[in-house]
N, C-alpha and C positions, 0 to 999 in steps of 0.2 A: 719164467713166467711171472714171478713176484715183481720183477723189474718192470715187466709190461704193465701190471696193474698199478705199480707205483707211479709209473710214467703217466698212465691214463688218469689216475687219481690227481696227480700234479696239474696236468692239463685242465681237468675238470675243475679243480680248486681254482686255478688261475682264471678260468672263464667266469666263475661264480664271483671271485674277487673283482674281476673287471666289471661284471654286471653290477655288484654292489657299489663300486665306485661311480658308475654311470648313474645309478639310482640316487646316490647321495648328491651328486652333481645336479640331477634334475630336481631332487627335493630342495636343494638350496636355492635354485632358480625360482621354483614355485613359491617357496616360502618368502623370497624377496618380493615376488609379484604380488603375493597376498598382502604383505606388509605395506607396499605401495598403494594398493587398492584401499586397504583399510584407512591409510592416511588420506587418500583422496575423499573417501566416504566421510571421514570425520570432519574434513575441511567443507565439504558440501553440506553436511549437517549444520555446522556453524554458520554457514551462509544463509541456509534456510531459516534458522533461528533469528538471525539478523534481520532477514527480509520480513519475517512474521512480526517481529517487534516494530519494524518500520511501518508495516501495513497497519498495525494496531494504532500506532501514533497518528498515521494519516486518516484512519477512520474517526478516531477522536477529533482530530482537527476539523474533518468534513462536518461532524455533528455540531461543533461549536459555530462553524460558519453558518450552518443552517439556522441555528438559534439566532445568530446575529442578523442574518438575512430576515428572518421572521420578525425581530424586533424592529429592524429597520422599515420593513413593510408596514408594520403597525404604526410607527411614528409617521410614516409618509401618509397613510390613510388618515390619521389623525390630523395632519397638517392640511389635507386636501378638504376634510370636513370643516375645519376651521376656516379655510379660505372661502368655502362656499357659504358659510355663515356670515363671514364678513362682507362677502359679495352681495348676499341677500340683504343684509343691514344697510349697505351702501346704496343698493337699488331702492330701498324704502326711503332712505334719507333723501336721495335725489328726487324721488316722486313727491315726498312731502315738500321739499324745497320748491319744485315746479309748481305744486298746487298753491303754496303760499305766494309764489311770484304771481301766479294768475290772479289770486285774490287780492294781492296788492295793486296790481295794474287795475283791476276792476274798481277798487276803492279809489284809486287815483284819478280814474276817468270820470267819476261822478261829479 
């Protein structure tokens, strides 16, 4: 009878040892997968940080370009205003010249 219990205990121990070996193997595989996923996550986080930094730079550049555009528009408006003033002045000078020409012709015809 002791031999039977001993044999059954050995079989049970063998089964438990096999289960333990299987669990260790599974644990090793899961641990490796976990480490791979953590490495992927760390890499993804670095990429996100890089993209965020790039977005920040681009936003700053957009703001700079908006400022430059505003300044260029102001300069263009000023140039248009100056052109209109010059055109008005030229028109006045042409009108005065024409008036003087008419007066001159009138005086010469007397």
